[in-house]
C-alpha positions in Angstrom: 67.2 -21.2 -59.8 69.2 -18.7 -57.8 70.3 -19.6 -54.3 68.2 -18.4 -51.4 69.8 -15.2 -50.0 71.2 -15.5 -46.5 72.9 -12.1 -46.3 74.4 -9.3 -48.3 76.7 -10.3 -51.2 78.1 -7.0 -52.4 80.9 -4.9 -50.9 80.6 -1.7 -52.9 77.9 0.4 -54.6 74.2 0.0 -54.1 72.7 -3.4 -53.2 69.0 -3.9 -53.7 66.9 -6.5 -51.9 63.6 -6.7 -53.7 60.8 -8.7 -55.3 58.5 -8.2 -58.2 55.8 -6.1 -56.5 54.4 -2.6 -57.1 56.5 -1.4 -54.2 59.6 -3.4 -55.2 59.8 -1.9 -58.7 60.0 1.7 -57.4 63.6 1.0 -56.4 64.6 -1.1 -59.4 63.2 1.4 -61.8 65.0 4.3 -60.1 68.3 2.3 -60.1 67.9 1.5 -63.8 67.3 5.1 -64.6 70.4 6.1 -62.7 72.4 3.4 -64.4 71.3 4.7 -67.8 71.7 8.3 -67.0 75.0 8.2 -65.1 76.5 4.7 -65.6 75.8 3.9 -62.0 75.7 0.1 -61.6 74.1 -1.8 -58.8 73.7 -5.3 -57.4 70.4 -7.0 -56.5 69.1 -10.0 -54.8 65.6 -11.6 -55.1 63.8 -11.7 -51.7 61.0 -14.1 -52.3 58.3 -12.8 -50.0 56.3 -16.0 -50.4 59.1 -17.8 -48.5 59.2 -15.1 -45.7 62.9 -14.3 -46.4 62.1 -10.7 -45.4 61.3 -11.9 -41.9 64.7 -13.6 -41.3 67.0 -11.9 -38.7 69.7 -10.9 -41.3 67.0 -9.0 -43.3 65.2 -7.4 -40.3 68.6 -6.0 -39.1 68.5 -4.0 -42.3 64.8 -3.4 -42.4 63.1 -3.6 -39.0 59.7 -3.6 -40.7 60.4 -6.8 -42.6 59.3 -5.6 -46.0 60.9 -5.1 -49.4 62.4 -3.1 -51.0 65.6 -2.2 -49.1 68.8 -0.7 -50.5 72.2 -0.9 -48.9 74.7 1.8 -49.8 78.1 0.0 -49.3 79.9 3.2 -50.3 78.3 5.0 -47.3 79.4 2.5 -44.7 76.6 -0.1 -45.4 73.9 2.5 -44.9 70.5 0.8 -45.3 67.3 2.5 -46.5 63.9 1.0 -46.3 60.5 2.2 -47.7 60.0 3.1 -51.3 59.5 6.8 -50.8 62.6 7.1 -48.7 64.6 5.0 -51.2 63.6 7.3 -54.1 64.5 10.4 -52.2 67.8 9.0 -50.9 68.9 7.8 -54.4 68.1 11.1 -56.1 69.4 13.3 -53.4 72.7 11.3 -53.3 73.2 10.3 -56.9 71.1 12.3 -59.2 73.7 15.1 -59.6 72.0 16.7 -62.6 68.5 16.4 -61.2 67.3 14.4 -64.1 64.7 12.7 -62.0 64.3 15.2 -59.2 64.0 19.0 -58.7 66.0 22.0 -57.4 63.1 24.4 -57.0 61.8 24.2 -53.4 58.2 24.3 -54.6 58.7 21.5 -57.1 60.5 19.5 -54.5 57.4 19.9 -52.2 55.1 19.0 -55.1 57.0 15.8 -55.7 57.0 14.9 -52.0 53.2 15.5 -51.9 52.5 13.1 -54.7 54.9 10.5 -53.2 53.2 10.9 -49.9 49.8 10.5 -51.6 50.9 7.2 -53.1 52.6 6.0 -49.9 49.5 6.7 -47.7 46.7 6.3 -50.3 47.0 4.6 -53.6 49.3 1.8 -52.5 47.6 0.8 -49.2 44.1 1.1 -50.7 44.9 -0.9 -53.8 46.7 -3.5 -51.8 43.6 -3.9 -49.6 41.4 -4.1 -52.8 43.6 -7.0 -53.9 43.3 -8.7 -50.6 39.5 -8.5 -50.2 38.8 -9.2 -53.9 41.3 -12.1 -54.3 43.1 -13.4 -51.2 40.7 -13.1 -48.3 39.5 -16.6 -47.1 35.9 -15.3 -47.6 34.4 -12.7 -49.9 33.3 -9.8 -47.7 31.1 -7.5 -49.7 31.8 -4.4 -47.6 35.5 -4.8 -47.8 35.4 -5.4 -51.6 33.4 -2.3 -52.4 35.1 -0.1 -49.8 38.7 -0.7 -51.1 37.9 -1.1 -54.8 35.9 2.1 -54.6 38.6 4.0 -52.8 41.2 2.8 -55.3 38.9 4.1 -58.1 38.6 7.4 -56.4 42.3 7.8 -56.0 42.9 6.8 -59.7 40.4 9.5 -60.5 42.4 12.0 -58.6 45.5 11.0 -60.6 43.5 11.2 -63.8 42.5 14.8 -63.0 46.0 15.8 -62.0 47.3 14.5 -65.4 44.9 16.6 -67.4 46.9 18.6 -69.9 50.3 17.4 -68.7 52.5 14.4 -69.4 53.8 14.0 -65.8 52.8 14.9 -62.3 55.3 17.7 -61.4 56.7 20.4 -63.8 55.7 18.3 -66.8 58.9 16.3 -66.1 59.3 12.6 -65.5 60.5 12.2 -62.0 60.3 10.3 -58.8 56.8 11.6 -58.3 55.8 9.4 -61.3 58.0 6.5 -60.4 56.3 6.2 -57.0 52.9 5.5 -58.4 53.7 3.7 -61.7 54.2 0.3 -60.2 50.7 0.3 -58.7 49.1 1.7 -61.8 50.8 -1.0 -63.8 48.7 -3.7 -62.1 45.4 -1.8 -61.8 43.5 -4.3 -64.0 44.4 -7.1 -61.5 42.8 -4.9 -58.8 39.5 -4.7 -60.7 39.9 -1.3 -62.1 39.3 -0.6 -65.8 42.2 1.5 -67.2 40.1 2.7 -70.1 37.9 4.6 -67.7 40.9 6.8 -66.9 42.4 7.9 -70.2 44.9 10.4 -68.8 46.3 7.7 -66.4 46.4 5.1 -69.2 48.4 7.5 -71.5 50.7 8.4 -68.6 51.3 4.7 -67.8 52.0 3.9 -71.5 54.4 6.8 -71.7 56.4 5.7 -68.6 56.2 2.0 -69.6 57.9 2.8 -72.9 61.1 4.0 -71.2 63.9 1.4 -71.6 65.0 1.8 -68.0 61.5 1.3 -66.7 61.2 -1.9 -68.7 64.4 -3.2 -67.2 63.4 -2.2 -63.7 60.1 -3.9 -64.1 62.0 -7.1 -64.8 64.0 -7.1 -61.5 64.1 -9.8 -60.3 61.5 -10.9 -62.9 58.5 -9.5 -64.8 55.3 -9.6 -62.8 52.5 -11.8 -64.3 50.0 -9.3 -63.0 50.8 -6.4 -65.3 47.9 -4.7 -67.2 48.9 -6.0 -70.6 49.8 -9.5 -69.4 46.5 -9.7 -67.5 44.5 -8.5 -70.5 46.2 -11.0 -72.8 45.6 -13.9 -70.4 41.9 -13.0 -70.3 41.9 -13.3 -74.1 43.9 -16.5 -74.3 42.6 -18.5 -71.3 38.9 -19.2 -71.3 38.8 -20.6 -67.8 40.8 -17.7 -66.4 38.4 -15.3 -68.2 35.4 -16.9 -66.7 36.8 -16.7 -63.2 37.7 -13.0 -63.8 34.2 -12.3 -65.1 32.7 -14.0 -62.0 34.9 -11.8 -59.7 33.9 -8.7 -61.7 30.2 -9.5 -61.0 31.0 -10.1 -57.3 32.6 -6.7 -57.1 29.6 -5.1 -58.9 27.2 -6.8 -56.6 29.1 -5.6 -53.5 29.0 -2.1 -54.8 25.2 -2.3 -55.4 24.6 -3.8 -52.0 26.2 -0.8 -50.2 25.0 1.8 -52.7 28.5 2.7 -54.0 28.6 5.6 -56.4 31.9 6.6 -58.0 33.1 10.1 -57.1 36.5 11.8 -57.2 37.9 13.5 -55.4 
């Protein structure tokens, strides 16, 4: 077991403070892509959010919001960057010299920013709330369950439409626009969303997930047990788990019926 972080440990390059969450992997995937493309190494520390390390004074000096991920650029005077969207744009603007994961055309830059803002303000928060009300709230509140699961479905439907006839979100090129949403899509089944209902999204996620740098980034600091494939396999292998998941599925269905939910997108 690694030691509990109590401060920064690097003195040069990028240092990443993160955990295995849909937001956390944005930064680790980007850093692994830069490492593979340009040989740019980085240092990381695991910030176990279950232990509230992200609320400790040394961490909040770097990230006043007390959330992961955070990067520190030691080569820029220890400059700290918080929030996944800002981290992706900072890293590509500063270190993606050949624009392998970003754009030079002003309109494509805007298109990428739009999809990143969409994820930052929509998919991530809504899916996070779906997880909360479906799994972690002390009581099952039907309105919250159908509201946030339904809104997550709507947003995944928007993504599915945007990916019609194209491999990636902007300029048919893998970029930070895709990286921003991939972490959340990679755990959609845990959120009560059936991937098979959104074939374009499923194919897009499979395409991104096959990239070696993405696989490495998803394993920093460790591979999440909530990934779509892992989740599906556990349902097959663990009868008790499968029964609990089926019960939850029925609860979500009942919540939708109670409030007359009907899927629509956009």
